[in-house]
C-alpha positions as CSV (number, residue, x, y, z in Angstrom):
1,M,58.2,-3.5,-74.2
2,T,59.4,0.0,-74.6
3,E,59.3,2.1,-77.6
4,S,62.7,2.4,-77.8
5,S,63.2,-1.1,-77.7
6,T,60.6,-2.1,-81.3
7,K,60.6,1.3,-82.9
8,K,63.2,0.6,-85.5
9,S,61.9,-2.9,-86.0
10,L,59.9,-3.6,-89.0
11,W,58.1,-6.3,-87.7
12,P,55.3,-4.2,-85.7
13,L,54.6,-2.3,-88.6
14,L,54.1,-5.3,-91.2
15,L,51.8,-6.9,-89.0
16,L,50.1,-3.8,-88.6
17,L,49.5,-3.3,-92.2
18,I,48.3,-6.9,-92.3
19,V,45.8,-6.5,-90.3
20,Q,44.8,-3.0,-91.9
21,L,44.2,-4.9,-95.3
22,F,42.5,-7.6,-93.8
23,N,40.5,-5.5,-91.7
24,G,39.9,-3.3,-94.9
25,I,39.0,-6.5,-97.2
26,M,35.9,-7.2,-94.0
27,L,35.1,-3.8,-93.2
28,M,34.5,-1.7,-96.4
29,P,32.2,-4.1,-98.5
30,S,29.8,-4.1,-94.7
31,R,29.7,0.0,-94.8
32,N,29.2,0.4,-98.5
33,F,26.4,-2.1,-98.9
34,I,24.7,-1.1,-95.8
35,S,22.5,1.6,-97.2
36,I,21.3,-0.3,-100.0
37,Y,20.7,-3.8,-97.4
38,L,18.1,-1.0,-94.9
39,N,16.3,0.4,-98.0
40,E,15.7,-2.8,-100.1
41,V,15.6,-5.9,-97.6
42,I,14.9,-4.1,-94.2
43,A,12.3,-1.5,-96.6
44,Y,13.8,1.7,-95.1
45,P,13.4,5.1,-96.8
46,V,16.1,7.1,-97.3
47,R,15.4,9.5,-94.4
48,Q,15.3,6.3,-92.1
49,V,18.5,4.8,-93.4
50,A,20.3,8.0,-92.9
51,Q,19.3,7.7,-89.5
52,V,20.1,4.3,-88.6
53,M,23.7,5.3,-89.7
54,A,23.5,8.2,-87.8
55,W,22.7,6.3,-84.6
56,G,26.0,3.9,-85.4
57,Q,28.3,7.0,-85.8
58,I,26.6,8.4,-82.1
59,V,27.6,5.1,-80.8
60,G,30.8,5.2,-82.0
61,M,31.2,8.9,-80.8
62,L,30.5,7.9,-77.4
63,A,33.1,4.8,-77.8
64,S,35.3,7.1,-79.0
65,L,35.0,9.3,-75.3
66,V,36.0,5.7,-73.6
67,G,38.7,4.5,-76.2
68,G,41.1,7.1,-76.1
69,S,41.5,7.1,-72.1
70,L,41.7,2.8,-72.4
71,S,44.3,2.8,-75.2
72,D,46.6,5.2,-73.3
73,R,46.0,3.2,-70.4
74,W,46.0,-0.5,-71.5
75,G,48.3,0.0,-75.1
76,H,47.1,0.2,-78.4
77,K,47.3,-3.1,-79.3
78,W,44.3,-4.7,-77.0
79,M,41.9,-1.7,-77.9
80,L,42.4,-2.6,-81.8
81,V,41.9,-6.5,-81.1
82,L,38.6,-5.3,-78.8
83,G,37.7,-2.8,-81.6
84,I,37.8,-5.5,-84.4
85,S,36.2,-8.3,-82.8
86,G,33.2,-6.0,-82.2
87,V,33.0,-5.0,-86.4
88,A,33.8,-9.4,-87.3
89,L,30.9,-10.1,-84.8
90,S,28.6,-6.8,-86.6
91,S,29.0,-8.0,-90.1
92,L,26.1,-11.0,-89.1
93,L,23.7,-8.2,-89.5
94,Y,23.3,-9.2,-93.1
95,A,22.2,-12.7,-92.1
96,F,19.3,-11.4,-90.6
97,R,16.0,-9.2,-91.3
98,V,15.0,-8.6,-88.0
99,P,14.9,-4.4,-87.9
100,W,16.1,-3.9,-84.6
101,L,18.7,-6.6,-84.2
102,V,20.3,-4.8,-87.6
103,T,20.2,-1.5,-85.5
104,V,22.1,-3.2,-82.6
105,L,24.5,-4.7,-84.8
106,W,25.5,-2.0,-86.8
107,G,26.0,0.1,-83.5
108,L,28.1,-2.9,-82.4
109,G,29.9,-2.5,-85.1
110,S,30.7,1.9,-85.3
111,A,31.9,1.4,-81.5
112,G,34.3,-1.4,-82.6
113,L,35.5,0.7,-85.5
114,G,36.0,3.5,-83.1
115,F,38.0,1.6,-81.0
116,S,40.1,0.2,-84.0
117,T,40.8,3.3,-85.6
118,L,42.0,5.5,-83.0
119,S,44.2,2.5,-81.5
120,S,45.4,1.5,-84.7
121,Q,46.6,5.0,-85.3
122,G,48.3,5.6,-81.9
123,Y,50.0,2.3,-82.6
124,L,51.2,3.1,-85.8
125,T,52.8,6.5,-84.0
126,L,54.5,4.2,-81.9
127,A,56.1,1.8,-84.5
128,A,56.8,4.1,-87.1
129,N,60.1,6.3,-87.6
130,A,59.4,10.2,-87.4
131,S,61.2,10.7,-91.1
132,A,58.8,7.8,-92.7
133,L,55.9,8.3,-90.7
134,G,54.0,9.7,-93.9
135,L,55.1,6.8,-95.8
136,F,53.8,4.3,-93.1
137,S,50.5,6.8,-92.9
138,A,49.9,5.7,-96.3
139,L,50.7,2.2,-96.5
140,Y,48.1,2.2,-93.2
141,N,45.8,3.3,-95.2
142,W,46.1,1.5,-97.5
143,G,44.8,-1.4,-95.7
144,Y,41.0,0.2,-96.0
145,T,41.5,1.4,-99.6
146,M,42.9,-1.3,-101.2
147,G,41.4,-3.9,-98.3
148,G,37.9,-2.0,-100.2
149,A,39.3,-2.6,-103.5
150,V,39.7,-6.3,-102.9
151,G,36.7,-6.7,-100.6
152,N,34.2,-5.0,-102.7
153,P,34.2,-7.2,-105.8
154,L,34.5,-10.5,-103.7
155,A,31.4,-9.3,-102.0
156,A,29.8,-8.1,-105.2
157,V,30.4,-12.1,-106.5
158,I,29.3,-13.5,-103.0
159,L,26.2,-11.0,-102.9
160,G,25.1,-11.8,-106.1
161,Q,21.4,-10.7,-106.5
162,D,20.5,-10.6,-102.9
163,N,22.2,-13.3,-100.9
164,Y,23.3,-11.3,-98.3
165,Y,23.3,-14.1,-95.4
166,A,26.1,-15.6,-96.9
167,L,27.7,-12.1,-97.4
168,G,27.4,-11.7,-93.9
169,L,28.8,-15.0,-92.8
170,A,31.7,-14.4,-94.9
171,L,32.5,-11.0,-93.7
172,S,32.3,-12.3,-89.9
173,G,34.3,-15.2,-90.5
174,F,37.2,-13.3,-92.2
175,G,37.1,-10.8,-89.2
176,L,37.4,-13.3,-86.5
177,L,40.9,-14.2,-88.6
178,T,42.0,-10.5,-88.9
179,V,41.5,-11.0,-84.2
180,L,44.2,-13.4,-84.6
181,I,46.6,-11.7,-86.7
182,A,45.9,-8.7,-84.4
183,S,46.5,-10.8,-81.3
184,S,50.3,-11.5,-82.1
185,L,50.9,-7.8,-82.6
186,P,53.8,-6.6,-80.0
187,H,52.7,-4.7,-77.2
188,L,54.1,-1.1,-77.5
189,R,54.0,1.6,-75.2
190,P,55.5,5.3,-75.5
191,Q,59.5,5.8,-74.2
192,T,59.2,7.0,-70.7
193,R,61.7,10.2,-70.2
194,S,61.7,10.3,-66.8
195,Q,60.3,8.8,-63.6
196,D,58.0,11.6,-63.0
197,T,54.2,10.2,-62.5
198,T,52.6,13.8,-62.6
199,P,50.0,13.3,-65.2
200,S,49.4,15.6,-67.8
201,P,45.9,17.4,-68.5
202,S,43.9,14.2,-69.7
203,G,40.4,15.5,-69.9
204,Y,39.0,15.8,-73.5
205,G,37.9,19.5,-72.6
206,A,41.4,19.9,-71.3
207,L,42.8,19.2,-74.8
208,L,40.6,21.1,-76.7
209,R,41.2,24.5,-74.9
210,R,44.9,23.4,-76.5
211,P,44.5,26.0,-79.3
212,R,46.4,23.6,-81.6
213,I,44.7,20.7,-80.7
214,F,41.3,22.4,-81.1
215,V,42.0,23.7,-84.4
216,L,43.0,20.4,-85.6
217,G,39.8,19.1,-84.5
218,M,38.1,21.8,-86.7
219,L,40.4,20.3,-89.6
220,R,39.3,17.0,-88.6
221,F,35.5,17.7,-88.4
222,L,34.8,19.9,-91.4
223,P,36.0,18.1,-94.0
224,T,34.3,14.9,-92.8
225,C,31.0,16.4,-92.9
226,Y,31.4,16.3,-96.6
227,Y,32.9,12.5,-96.5
228,G,29.3,11.9,-94.2
229,V,27.5,12.7,-97.3
230,T,29.2,10.8,-99.7
231,T,28.5,7.6,-97.9
232,L,25.1,8.0,-99.1
233,L,26.8,7.8,-102.9
234,P,26.4,4.2,-103.5
235,L,22.7,4.6,-102.7
236,L,22.6,7.9,-105.2
237,I,24.0,5.9,-107.9
238,K,21.7,2.7,-107.3
239,Q,18.9,5.3,-107.7
240,Q,20.5,6.9,-111.0
241,G,20.1,3.5,-112.6
242,G,23.6,1.5,-111.2
243,S,23.0,-1.9,-110.3
244,N,25.0,-3.6,-107.2
245,T,27.7,-4.4,-109.6
246,A,27.8,-1.3,-110.7
247,V,28.1,0.4,-106.7
248,A,30.8,-2.3,-106.4
249,W,33.1,-1.0,-108.9
250,Y,32.3,2.5,-107.8
251,A,33.8,1.7,-104.7
252,A,36.8,-0.6,-105.9
253,G,37.5,2.1,-108.3
254,S,37.5,5.2,-105.5
255,S,39.5,2.9,-103.2
256,I,41.9,2.5,-106.0
257,F,42.4,5.9,-107.0
258,A,42.7,6.8,-103.1
259,S,45.5,4.3,-102.6
260,L,46.9,6.2,-105.0
261,T,46.6,9.5,-103.5
262,Q,47.7,8.1,-99.9
263,L,50.8,7.2,-101.4
264,L,51.7,10.4,-102.8
265,A,50.3,12.6,-99.7
266,G,52.8,10.4,-97.5
267,R,56.0,10.6,-99.2
268,A,55.1,14.3,-99.7
269,A,55.2,14.8,-96.3
270,D,58.1,13.0,-95.6
271,W,59.9,15.4,-98.3
272,R,58.2,18.6,-97.7
273,G,55.9,18.4,-94.4
274,V,52.0,17.8,-94.0
275,R,51.6,21.5,-94.9
276,L,51.6,21.4,-98.4
277,P,49.9,18.0,-99.3
278,T,47.2,18.9,-96.3
279,L,46.7,22.4,-98.6
280,V,46.2,20.2,-101.8
281,A,44.6,17.6,-100.8
282,F,41.6,20.6,-99.5
283,G,41.7,21.8,-102.8
284,V,41.1,18.4,-104.6
285,M,38.1,18.0,-102.5
286,L,36.8,21.6,-103.1
287,T,37.1,20.8,-106.7
288,A,34.9,17.4,-106.2
289,I,32.5,18.6,-104.4
290,I,32.1,21.6,-107.4
291,G,31.8,18.9,-110.0
292,T,29.5,16.6,-108.0
293,I,27.4,19.8,-107.9
294,I,27.4,20.4,-111.2
295,T,27.0,16.4,-112.4
296,A,25.0,14.9,-109.9
297,Q,22.2,13.5,-111.7
298,S,24.9,11.6,-113.9
299,V,26.2,8.1,-112.9
300,W,29.6,8.9,-114.3
301,G,29.8,12.7,-112.8
302,L,29.3,10.6,-109.6
303,Y,32.1,8.1,-110.7
304,I,34.6,10.3,-111.1
305,F,33.9,13.0,-108.4
306,G,32.9,10.8,-105.8
307,A,36.4,9.1,-106.4
308,L,38.0,12.1,-106.6
309,G,36.5,13.3,-103.4
310,T,37.1,10.1,-101.9
311,G,40.6,10.2,-102.7
312,A,41.1,13.7,-100.8
313,A,39.4,12.7,-98.1
314,W,42.1,10.1,-97.6
315,A,44.7,11.7,-98.2
316,L,43.6,13.8,-94.9
317,S,43.3,11.1,-93.2
318,T,47.0,10.3,-94.5
319,L,48.4,13.1,-93.0
320,L,46.5,12.8,-89.7
321,P,49.2,11.0,-87.9
322,G,51.7,13.8,-88.8
323,L,49.5,16.4,-88.1
324,V,49.0,14.9,-84.2
325,T,52.7,14.7,-83.8
326,L,52.9,18.3,-84.2
327,A,50.0,19.2,-81.8
328,A,50.6,16.8,-79.2
329,E,53.5,14.6,-76.8
330,P,53.4,11.1,-77.4
331,E,51.8,9.9,-74.4
332,I,48.3,11.7,-74.8
333,H,48.2,10.6,-78.4
334,G,45.5,7.7,-77.6
335,R,43.3,10.7,-76.1
336,V,44.1,12.8,-79.1
337,F,43.1,10.4,-81.5
338,G,40.0,9.6,-79.3
339,L,39.4,13.2,-79.5
340,L,39.5,13.5,-83.4
341,H,37.4,10.2,-84.0
342,L,34.7,11.8,-81.7
343,L,34.5,14.7,-83.9
344,W,35.2,12.7,-86.7
345,T,31.7,10.5,-85.9
346,G,30.3,13.7,-85.0
347,A,30.5,15.2,-88.5
348,M,29.7,12.1,-90.1
349,I,26.3,12.5,-88.0
350,L,25.7,15.5,-89.4
351,G,27.4,14.9,-92.7
352,T,25.0,11.5,-93.1
353,L,21.5,13.2,-91.7
354,L,22.5,16.4,-94.0
355,G,22.5,14.3,-96.8
356,G,19.3,12.1,-95.9
357,E,17.5,15.7,-95.5
358,L,18.7,17.7,-98.2
359,M,19.0,15.0,-100.6
360,A,14.8,14.9,-100.7
361,I,14.8,18.5,-102.0
362,D,17.7,18.3,-104.0
363,V,20.4,16.1,-104.3
364,R,23.0,19.1,-105.0
365,L,22.0,21.1,-102.1
366,P,24.2,18.9,-99.6
367,F,27.1,19.3,-101.6
368,V,26.9,23.2,-101.6
369,V,26.4,23.1,-97.8
370,V,29.8,21.0,-97.4
371,G,31.8,22.8,-99.9
372,V,31.2,26.3,-97.6
373,L,32.4,24.3,-94.4
374,N,35.5,22.9,-96.1
375,G,36.3,26.7,-97.5
376,I,36.4,27.6,-93.9
377,A,38.7,24.4,-93.3
378,V,41.4,25.8,-95.6
379,A,41.3,29.0,-93.8
380,L,42.1,27.0,-90.1
381,T,45.4,25.8,-91.7
382,V,46.8,29.3,-92.0
383,P,46.6,29.8,-88.0
384,F,47.2,25.9,-87.1
385,F,50.9,25.7,-89.2
386,R,52.1,29.1,-87.6
387,M,51.5,27.6,-84.0
388,E,54.2,26.4,-81.9
389,T,55.0,22.6,-81.2
390,P,54.3,22.0,-77.9
391,L,57.7,21.3,-75.6
392,P,57.8,17.9,-74.2
393,R,56.5,17.8,-70.1
394,A,59.1,18.3,-67.9
395,A,61.1,15.9,-66.0
C-alpha cells in the first residue's frame, strides 16, 4: 500500500491517535513513579536512581540505531507494534522487588519506547497532509500528555500507599490492549517517485554530515538535557514534602498544560510555519529554567515552573515532524527520527546524570547548566532556518 492511496484518509491518523492515547495512559505513570519506586522500594539513593534511569536511556539509544533503519525497511507500523510490546512487558517491573530484574525490565521498556517513538513519528509524517501536519503532530503528542493526565490519577488510585504490584499488572494489561489496536493500523510506505533503486546515504554518520540535519540534531539534543533533569522533579517534589498523590497531580497538571501548548504550537506551525513557534517554545523553556532556579526549594515553584518547562518541551516535540520535513526527504525519515531519538536519549542520559550529581550539591545547579545549553540552542535556530530544504533525489 503506497502513501498516495492512503495519505488523505483520516482512518490511519485516527487509529494512530488512539494508539498514542492508550500508550500514554500506560507509559506516563510508569515513567513518573519509577524514581520513587527505586528510591523507596528498592532502597536506592538518588545517585543510584539516576544511574538506573540513565541505563535505560543507554539501551534506548542503542535501540534507536537499529530501529531507524528497520523502520524504513520493514515499515513504521511493525516497529510501533514491537515497541509497544516491549513497554507493556516492562511495566511488570513494579510487580518485582529484585533489583537486577527491575533494571532489566526498565531497559526493555526503554528500548520499546525508542522503537515506538521513532516509528510512530515516521508513520505520522506519511499519514498526515503537509498542510495539517502541525495540528496532527499536536494531537499525536496529546496521546502522551492527555494519556498522562488520565493515567496518572488512575495510577495513584491503584497504587494507594504502596500497592506497586497491582500497578504493574494494570499497566501491563492495558499495554497488551494497546498492542492489539496498533496491530490493526494500515501499512503505509513512502510514495515511490521512480523505479530508481539507488540508495540514498543511509549511515548515521552520513546523515550528520548534512549541515541542516546536524543542526536539527543539536536543536533536539540541547533542550532535551533540560528535560532529562526534570525527570527527577517528582522525586524532588517528594523530598520537599509532597506525597504520592501530590506527585501524581503534578504530573497530571503539567500534562494538561502541555496539551494546550502542543495544540497552540501545532496550529501556529500550520498557519505561520515552524520558525516562530520554535523560537517561542525555547523562550518559554528558558523562562521556566530561570523560575526553577529562583524557586527550587518551594513545592509550588516546582509545580508552576516544572509544568511551564514541560509544556515548552512538549511543544518542541510537536514541532519536530515539521522540522524533519524541512531537513530531509520522506524515504529517510525513519533513519532521521532514529538519529534524533539517539540524540534525545543521549541528552536524557546527560541530563539525568547531571541532575543526580549536581542536585547533591545544590538543587539549582543543574538548571543553571541546562539554561546555558538552551541559550546555545536558541542561537542555532538562526542557521537552521536559513539553510535550504534538500531537493528530492533525482529519478
